[in-house]
C-alpha positions as CSV (number, residue, x, y, z in Angstrom):
1,M,18.1,-14.2,10.8
2,E,16.5,-14.0,7.3
3,I,13.7,-15.9,6.4
4,K,13.0,-16.6,2.6
5,A,9.7,-16.3,1.2
6,K,7.9,-19.4,0.4
7,K,6.0,-19.7,-3.0
8,S,3.5,-21.9,-1.7
9,L,2.1,-19.3,0.5
10,G,2.3,-16.6,-2.2
11,Q,4.8,-14.4,-0.2
12,N,6.3,-11.8,-1.6
13,F,8.1,-9.2,1.1
14,L,7.3,-5.5,0.7
15,K,10.9,-4.2,1.8
16,D,10.3,0.0,0.2
17,E,10.0,2.0,3.2
18,N,8.2,4.9,1.4
19,I,5.6,2.4,0.5
20,L,5.5,1.0,4.1
21,K,4.6,4.6,5.5
22,K,2.1,5.2,2.8
23,I,0.1,2.1,3.7
24,C,0.4,3.1,7.1
25,E,-0.8,6.9,6.7
26,S,-3.6,5.4,4.6
27,I,-5.6,5.2,7.6
28,T,-6.5,7.4,10.6
29,T,-7.1,5.3,13.8
30,N,-7.0,6.1,17.8
31,K,-6.5,4.4,20.6
32,Q,-10.2,3.1,20.8
33,D,-9.8,1.7,17.4
34,L,-8.5,-2.4,16.5
35,I,-6.1,-2.8,13.5
36,I,-6.4,-6.2,12.0
37,E,-3.0,-6.9,10.1
38,I,-3.4,-9.9,7.5
39,G,-0.3,-11.5,6.8
40,P,2.5,-9.5,8.8
41,G,5.6,-11.6,7.3
42,T,8.7,-10.5,8.7
43,G,7.0,-7.3,10.2
44,A,8.0,-4.9,7.7
45,L,4.8,-3.1,8.0
46,T,4.0,-3.9,11.6
47,K,6.6,-2.0,12.9
48,H,4.9,0.8,11.6
49,L,1.1,0.1,12.7
50,V,2.6,-0.5,16.2
51,N,3.4,3.2,16.5
52,K,-0.4,4.2,15.5
53,N,-1.2,3.5,19.2
54,S,-4.0,1.8,18.3
55,K,-5.0,-1.7,19.0
56,L,-3.4,-4.6,16.8
57,V,-3.9,-8.1,16.1
58,C,-2.1,-9.5,13.2
59,Y,-2.7,-13.0,11.6
60,E,0.3,-14.5,10.1
61,I,0.1,-18.4,8.6
62,D,3.6,-18.7,8.6
63,T,5.1,-19.9,12.3
64,R,8.8,-19.5,10.8
65,M,8.0,-15.5,11.6
66,E,7.6,-16.2,15.1
67,S,11.2,-15.2,16.1
68,I,10.9,-12.0,14.4
69,L,7.5,-10.8,15.3
70,K,7.6,-11.6,18.8
71,K,9.5,-8.4,19.8
72,Y,6.1,-6.3,18.4
73,E,3.7,-8.1,20.9
74,N,2.6,-6.2,24.1
75,K,-0.5,-5.6,25.6
76,E,-2.1,-3.7,22.9
77,T,-0.6,-6.1,20.2
78,R,-1.2,-9.6,19.7
79,I,0.0,-12.1,16.7
80,I,-2.2,-15.4,16.0
81,Y,-0.5,-17.9,14.0
82,K,-3.6,-19.2,11.9
83,D,-4.7,-18.7,8.8
84,I,-7.4,-16.3,9.1
85,L,-9.8,-17.9,6.8
86,E,-9.9,-20.9,9.1
87,S,-10.3,-18.2,12.1
88,N,-13.2,-17.2,14.3
89,I,-12.2,-13.6,14.4
90,I,-14.8,-12.9,16.3
91,E,-14.0,-14.8,18.9
92,D,-10.4,-14.2,18.6
93,I,-11.0,-10.3,19.8
94,K,-13.8,-10.9,21.8
95,E,-11.9,-10.1,24.8
96,I,-11.0,-6.6,23.1
97,E,-12.5,-3.5,23.4
98,Y,-12.8,-1.2,20.3
99,E,-15.0,1.0,18.4
100,K,-14.2,0.4,14.8
101,I,-12.1,-2.4,13.1
102,Y,-9.5,-1.3,10.2
103,I,-8.0,-4.2,7.8
104,I,-4.8,-4.0,6.4
105,A,-3.2,-7.0,4.4
106,N,-0.7,-7.8,1.9
107,I,-2.2,-10.8,0.3
108,P,-1.8,-13.0,-2.7
109,Y,-4.5,-12.7,-5.3
110,Y,-5.9,-16.3,-5.1
111,I,-7.1,-15.3,-1.9
112,T,-8.3,-11.5,-2.5
113,T,-12.2,-12.3,-2.5
114,P,-12.3,-15.1,0.1
115,I,-10.3,-12.6,2.6
116,I,-12.6,-9.8,1.8
117,K,-16.0,-11.9,2.3
118,K,-14.7,-13.2,5.5
119,V,-13.8,-9.9,7.0
120,M,-17.2,-8.7,6.1
121,E,-18.7,-10.4,8.7
122,L,-17.3,-7.9,11.4
123,A,-19.9,-5.4,12.7
124,K,-17.9,-2.9,13.6
125,L,-15.7,-2.8,10.2
126,E,-14.4,0.7,9.0
127,S,-12.2,-0.2,6.2
128,M,-10.2,-2.4,4.8
129,T,-7.0,-1.2,2.9
130,L,-5.4,-4.2,0.6
131,L,-2.0,-4.4,-1.0
132,V,-2.7,-6.7,-4.1
133,Q,-2.1,-7.4,-7.7
134,K,-2.3,-4.6,-10.0
135,E,-4.8,-6.3,-12.0
136,V,-7.2,-7.3,-9.3
137,A,-7.3,-3.7,-7.8
138,E,-8.2,-2.2,-10.9
139,R,-10.8,-4.9,-11.2
140,L,-12.0,-4.3,-7.7
141,A,-12.3,0.0,-8.2
142,S,-13.5,-0.6,-11.8
143,K,-16.2,1.7,-12.9
144,P,-18.9,1.0,-15.5
145,K,-18.3,0.9,-19.3
146,N,-14.7,-0.6,-18.1
147,K,-13.8,-4.2,-19.2
148,S,-12.7,-5.0,-15.8
149,Y,-15.8,-3.9,-14.1
150,G,-17.6,-7.4,-13.3
151,S,-20.1,-8.8,-10.8
152,L,-17.7,-8.8,-7.9
153,T,-17.4,-5.0,-8.1
154,V,-20.8,-4.5,-8.3
155,Y,-21.5,-6.6,-5.1
156,L,-18.3,-4.7,-3.2
157,N,-19.8,-1.3,-4.2
158,Y,-23.2,-2.0,-2.4
159,Y,-21.5,-2.3,0.7
160,F,-18.1,0.1,0.3
161,E,-16.7,3.1,-1.1
162,I,-13.8,1.6,-3.0
163,E,-10.9,3.8,-4.1
164,Y,-7.9,2.8,-5.9
165,L,-5.1,4.6,-3.8
166,F,-1.9,4.2,-5.5
167,T,0.8,1.3,-7.8
168,V,3.4,-0.6,-6.1
169,K,6.0,-1.4,-8.5
170,N,7.3,-4.9,-8.6
171,N,10.8,-4.4,-7.7
172,C,9.6,-3.0,-4.2
173,F,8.9,-6.6,-3.1
174,D,11.6,-9.4,-2.2
175,P,11.5,-11.7,-4.3
176,I,10.4,-9.6,-7.0
177,P,7.1,-10.8,-8.6
178,K,6.4,-11.0,-12.2
179,V,3.5,-8.1,-12.1
180,D,2.9,-4.7,-10.2
181,S,0.8,-4.7,-7.3
182,A,-1.7,-1.8,-5.9
183,V,-3.2,-0.5,-2.7
184,I,-6.8,-0.3,-2.6
185,N,-9.0,1.0,-0.1
186,F,-12.4,-0.2,0.9
187,K,-14.5,2.6,3.1
188,R,-17.5,1.0,4.7
189,R,-21.0,3.1,3.5
190,N,-22.7,4.6,6.7
191,T,-26.0,3.8,5.1
192,K,-26.4,1.5,2.5
193,P,-28.6,1.9,-0.8
194,K,-32.7,1.4,-0.4
195,V,-33.4,-2.6,-1.6
196,K,-36.4,-4.1,-1.4
197,D,-34.8,-7.8,-1.4
198,E,-31.1,-8.2,-1.2
199,K,-31.2,-11.5,-2.6
200,V,-33.2,-10.8,-5.6
201,L,-30.4,-8.0,-6.1
202,F,-27.4,-10.2,-5.8
203,K,-29.0,-13.1,-8.4
204,L,-30.0,-10.2,-10.8
205,I,-25.7,-9.0,-10.6
206,E,-24.9,-12.8,-10.8
207,D,-27.1,-13.3,-13.7
208,A,-26.4,-10.3,-15.5
209,F,-22.6,-11.1,-16.0
210,K,-23.0,-14.9,-16.5
211,L,-21.9,-14.4,-20.0
212,K,-19.9,-11.1,-20.4
213,R,-20.1,-11.2,-24.1
214,K,-23.7,-11.8,-24.4
215,T,-26.3,-8.5,-24.1
216,L,-28.2,-8.0,-20.9
217,K,-31.0,-9.3,-23.0
218,N,-29.7,-12.6,-23.5
219,N,-28.2,-13.0,-20.1
220,L,-31.7,-12.0,-18.6
221,K,-34.2,-14.3,-20.5
222,E,-35.9,-15.6,-17.1
223,Y,-36.5,-12.2,-16.2
224,D,-39.2,-9.4,-17.0
225,W,-37.3,-7.9,-20.1
226,A,-40.3,-5.1,-20.7
227,K,-39.8,-3.7,-17.0
228,I,-35.6,-4.0,-17.3
229,Y,-35.8,-2.2,-20.6
230,E,-37.9,0.6,-19.5
231,I,-35.3,1.5,-16.8
232,L,-32.6,1.0,-19.2
233,Q,-34.3,3.6,-21.2
234,Q,-34.8,6.3,-18.4
235,N,-30.9,5.8,-18.2
236,N,-29.7,6.3,-21.9
237,L,-29.3,2.8,-22.2
238,T,-30.2,0.7,-25.5
239,E,-31.4,-2.8,-25.7
240,S,-28.0,-4.1,-26.7
241,A,-26.9,-3.0,-23.5
242,R,-24.2,-5.4,-21.4
243,A,-23.7,-5.9,-18.1
244,E,-20.6,-3.9,-17.9
245,E,-22.3,-0.9,-18.7
246,I,-24.8,-1.1,-15.7
247,S,-24.0,0.8,-12.7
248,L,-24.9,-0.3,-9.1
249,E,-27.7,2.0,-8.7
250,I,-29.1,0.9,-12.1
251,F,-29.1,-2.7,-10.8
252,I,-30.9,-1.6,-7.7
253,D,-33.6,0.1,-9.5
254,I,-34.2,-2.6,-11.5
255,A,-33.9,-5.1,-8.6
256,N,-36.6,-3.0,-6.8
257,N,-38.9,-3.1,-9.9
258,I,-39.0,-6.8,-10.1
259,S,-38.8,-8.1,-6.4
């Protein structure tokens, strides 16, 4: 039975077998690990993931897929027909014994950030491999001095090492979207950078990017500019520096000096 993609759910089914295999091979897991697939759809990637011999839980919001996905269910694979954003993941997987969690997802751009923030709650999360719009992937994996570098990029870098893996052309999907996509990987940092007060750091980052065209000095008027400027000078940055020029390490240095 052929199931047509629902525009309301942002569905675009990946059909390129080589890309599906590459996504599957982007993570290395064992029998003690748990893979969580978000948005399995018609099971194009699921059929590869079940062969990794790891535990597998799939969240699918579209109940039309049940007739297709039920063939993958066994003692190691479970399909949950719920919106992951409204699910209690910890409760859903409490009966499963696992060492590490790996997230794999093909998700619409408008729920990319909410899903990332949702799964970050998982204590044993090892990595996330996401298939998202190319523009979103470029923003999330961006480096300082790049136009796409923003507050979310810096925030996520605090928790993860982020790598842009490869581009996926739009003709690899059905229906064909207007833009290309990309696969991006987030690997949980073994040790987070040393920060005196995370709240101070995150507010600093948010305030620094408040008005992107403005300089750091203009965006951080409520802060002790003398202390900030001293750190900028130490990093060969001028008083007219903008937020997109500032690395996570420099933001941490500033936060630790104003806390």
